[in-house]
C-alpha positions as CSV (number, residue, x, y, z in Angstrom):
1,X,73.6,98.7,44.2
2,X,74.5,96.9,41.1
3,X,75.8,97.1,37.6
4,X,74.2,100.5,36.9
5,X,76.1,101.9,39.8
6,X,79.3,100.3,38.6
7,X,78.8,101.6,35.2
8,X,78.4,105.2,36.5
9,X,81.7,105.0,38.3
10,X,83.4,103.8,35.2
11,X,81.8,106.3,32.9
12,X,82.6,109.3,35.2
13,X,86.4,108.4,35.1
14,X,86.5,108.0,31.4
15,X,84.7,111.3,31.0
16,X,87.3,113.0,33.0
17,X,89.8,111.6,30.6
18,X,91.3,109.0,33.1
19,X,91.9,105.4,32.5
20,X,92.7,104.2,36.0
21,X,90.3,104.2,38.8
22,X,91.3,105.5,42.2
23,X,91.0,103.1,45.0
24,X,87.7,104.5,46.4
25,X,86.4,104.2,42.9
26,X,87.6,100.5,42.5
27,X,86.2,99.7,45.8
28,X,82.9,101.3,44.9
29,X,83.0,99.0,41.8
30,X,83.5,96.0,44.2
31,X,80.8,97.2,46.5
32,X,78.4,97.4,43.8
33,X,78.8,93.7,43.1
34,X,78.4,92.9,46.9
35,X,82.1,92.5,47.5
36,X,82.9,93.5,51.1
37,X,85.3,96.3,51.6
38,X,86.4,98.1,54.8
39,X,84.6,101.1,56.0
40,X,86.2,104.4,54.7
41,X,85.9,107.9,54.0
42,X,87.5,110.2,51.3
43,X,88.9,113.6,52.8
44,X,90.7,116.6,51.6
45,X,92.6,117.6,54.6
46,X,93.8,116.9,58.2
47,X,90.5,118.3,59.6
48,X,88.5,116.0,57.4
49,X,90.9,113.1,58.2
50,X,90.5,113.4,61.9
51,X,86.6,113.7,61.8
52,X,86.6,110.6,59.4
53,X,88.9,108.7,62.0
54,X,86.7,109.5,64.9
55,X,83.6,108.2,63.1
56,X,85.3,105.1,61.9
57,X,87.2,104.3,65.1
58,X,90.9,104.1,65.5
59,X,93.2,102.3,64.5
60,X,92.9,103.5,61.0
61,X,94.9,103.4,57.8
62,X,95.7,106.5,55.6
63,X,96.1,106.4,51.9
64,X,96.6,108.8,49.2
65,X,94.0,109.0,46.3
66,X,95.3,109.6,43.0
67,X,94.7,108.0,39.5
68,X,98.4,108.7,38.9
69,X,99.8,106.5,41.7
70,X,98.9,102.8,41.3
71,X,101.6,101.5,43.7
72,X,100.8,103.6,46.8
73,X,103.1,101.9,49.2
74,X,106.2,102.5,47.0
75,X,105.4,106.1,46.5
76,X,104.9,106.7,50.3
77,X,101.3,107.1,50.0
78,X,100.2,104.7,52.8
79,X,100.3,104.8,56.6
80,X,98.9,102.1,58.8
81,X,98.3,101.5,62.6
82,X,97.4,105.2,63.2
83,X,96.1,105.3,66.7
84,X,95.0,108.8,67.5
85,X,94.4,112.2,65.9
86,X,97.9,113.6,66.8
87,X,99.6,110.6,65.0
88,X,97.2,110.9,62.0
89,X,97.9,114.7,61.4
90,X,101.7,113.9,61.7
91,X,101.5,110.9,59.4
92,X,99.5,113.0,56.9
93,X,102.0,115.7,57.0
94,X,105.0,113.3,56.3
95,X,103.1,111.6,53.7
96,X,102.4,115.0,51.9
97,X,106.3,115.8,52.0
98,X,107.1,112.3,50.8
99,X,104.6,112.5,47.8
100,X,105.9,116.0,46.7
101,X,109.4,114.4,46.6
102,X,108.5,111.2,45.0
103,X,105.6,111.9,42.7
104,X,105.6,115.9,42.3
105,X,103.3,115.7,39.2
106,X,100.8,113.2,40.6
107,X,97.4,114.5,40.7
108,X,96.3,114.2,44.3
109,X,92.4,114.1,44.7
110,X,92.4,113.6,48.4
111,X,93.0,111.0,51.1
112,X,91.3,107.7,52.1
113,X,90.7,107.0,55.9
114,X,89.9,103.5,56.3
115,X,89.2,101.0,59.3
116,X,92.0,98.6,59.9
117,X,91.3,95.2,58.7
118,X,91.1,92.2,60.8
119,X,94.0,89.7,60.4
120,X,93.4,86.7,58.3
121,X,95.0,84.9,55.2
122,X,96.0,87.3,52.4
123,X,95.5,86.3,48.8
124,X,95.2,88.0,45.6
125,X,92.4,87.8,43.1
126,X,91.7,89.7,39.7
127,X,90.8,89.6,36.1
128,X,92.7,90.6,33.0
129,X,91.0,90.9,29.7
130,X,92.6,89.0,27.0
131,X,91.5,90.4,23.5
132,X,91.3,86.8,22.0
133,X,89.8,84.8,24.8
134,X,88.1,87.3,27.0
135,X,88.4,87.8,30.8
136,X,91.0,85.6,32.4
137,X,90.4,85.1,36.2
138,X,93.5,85.0,38.3
139,X,93.8,83.7,42.0
140,X,96.8,83.5,44.1
141,X,98.3,83.3,47.6
142,X,100.8,85.7,49.2
143,X,99.2,89.0,49.1
144,X,102.0,91.5,48.9
145,X,104.6,88.8,48.1
146,X,102.7,87.5,45.0
147,X,105.3,88.8,42.7
148,X,107.9,86.6,44.6
149,X,105.8,83.5,45.2
150,X,104.2,83.3,41.8
151,X,101.8,80.8,43.2
152,X,98.7,81.5,41.0
153,X,96.1,79.6,39.1
154,X,93.8,80.9,36.2
155,X,90.4,80.3,34.6
156,X,88.4,81.8,31.7
157,X,85.2,83.6,32.8
158,X,82.4,82.9,33.2
159,X,82.8,80.6,36.2
160,X,81.0,78.3,38.4
161,X,81.5,77.9,42.1
162,X,83.2,74.5,41.5
163,X,85.7,76.1,39.2
164,X,86.4,78.9,41.5
165,X,87.1,76.4,44.3
166,X,89.2,74.3,41.9
167,X,91.4,77.5,41.5
168,X,91.7,77.8,45.2
169,X,92.6,74.3,45.7
170,X,95.3,74.4,42.9
171,X,97.7,76.9,44.5
172,X,100.6,75.7,46.7
173,X,99.5,78.0,49.6
174,X,96.1,76.3,49.8
175,X,96.9,74.8,53.1
176,X,97.1,78.2,54.6
177,X,93.4,78.4,54.1
178,X,92.4,75.2,55.6
179,X,93.7,75.5,59.1
180,X,97.6,75.3,58.9
181,X,99.5,74.7,62.0
182,X,96.5,74.9,64.3
183,X,94.9,78.1,62.7
184,X,91.3,78.2,62.1
185,X,89.9,77.2,58.6
186,X,89.0,80.0,56.5
187,X,85.7,80.8,54.6
188,X,86.3,79.2,51.3
189,X,82.8,79.6,50.1
190,X,83.2,83.5,50.7
191,X,86.4,83.4,48.8
192,X,84.9,81.5,45.8
193,X,82.1,83.9,45.7
194,X,84.3,86.9,45.5
195,X,86.1,85.3,42.6
196,X,83.0,84.6,40.8
197,X,81.8,88.2,41.3
198,X,85.1,89.7,40.0
199,X,84.5,87.6,36.8
200,X,81.0,89.1,36.6
201,X,82.4,92.5,36.8
202,X,84.7,91.9,34.0
203,X,82.0,90.1,31.9
204,X,79.4,92.8,32.3
205,X,81.3,96.1,32.4
206,X,83.2,96.0,29.0
207,X,85.4,99.1,29.8
208,X,87.3,97.0,32.4
209,X,90.6,96.2,31.2
210,X,92.1,95.0,34.5
211,X,90.8,94.6,37.9
212,X,92.8,93.2,41.1
213,X,92.2,92.9,44.7
214,X,95.4,92.7,46.7
215,X,95.3,91.8,49.4
216,X,92.0,90.0,49.8
217,X,92.0,88.9,53.3
218,X,90.1,85.7,54.2
219,X,88.7,85.3,57.5
220,X,86.8,82.5,59.5
221,X,83.7,84.1,58.2
222,X,84.0,86.0,55.1
223,X,86.5,87.9,53.0
224,X,87.3,91.6,52.7
225,X,89.0,93.5,49.8
226,X,91.6,95.7,51.5
227,X,93.1,97.1,48.5
228,X,91.8,97.3,44.9
229,X,92.8,98.7,41.5
230,X,91.1,98.9,38.2
231,X,92.4,99.9,34.7
232,X,90.1,101.0,32.0
233,X,90.2,100.6,28.2
């Protein structure tokens, strides 16, 4: 996989008239640049969801797949900690009812059944394309609380590893990654590499307007993009 695979994903969405990648598409983009993502399958119905979950292994996460729903949690399009097939079918049914009420006009392309990510430190990383200066890389701590914390740093792409590590060290939450209160130190090299690869995506795929991983979970060995979104121009 590589740039050609990423370009195919982007071109297919633009050809359909859309300007927002679904989560599976955004993760395909990341995977093409060797950014780890959880194992997952896209399904159409409850039967497919159960088959996917059994292949992946419980517990699983269930998410709606829709180019019209960027913030899935707020719309009722995310269910976590699903432990068996009965619960999976119940949660899918409730999700459909919730989406019909909250987002009745949204185009629902299917559902993502995904393995539950291991716990770690949640951070956010992304790139926004500035029309004057080009891709602006962002890193921050807080994961889902990033809007509250506002603990972020920025650099212009392209980036070196030293620049990426500098971004990481700048944020107030940096001690969370180094073994805060007896926790194990996290993999800063893998985190820096993820930030660099995000900047490469924006530099090489000109149609990318914004791309964001939130949360990016950093472990003792490696980092995994648990959720991702991308906006095209």
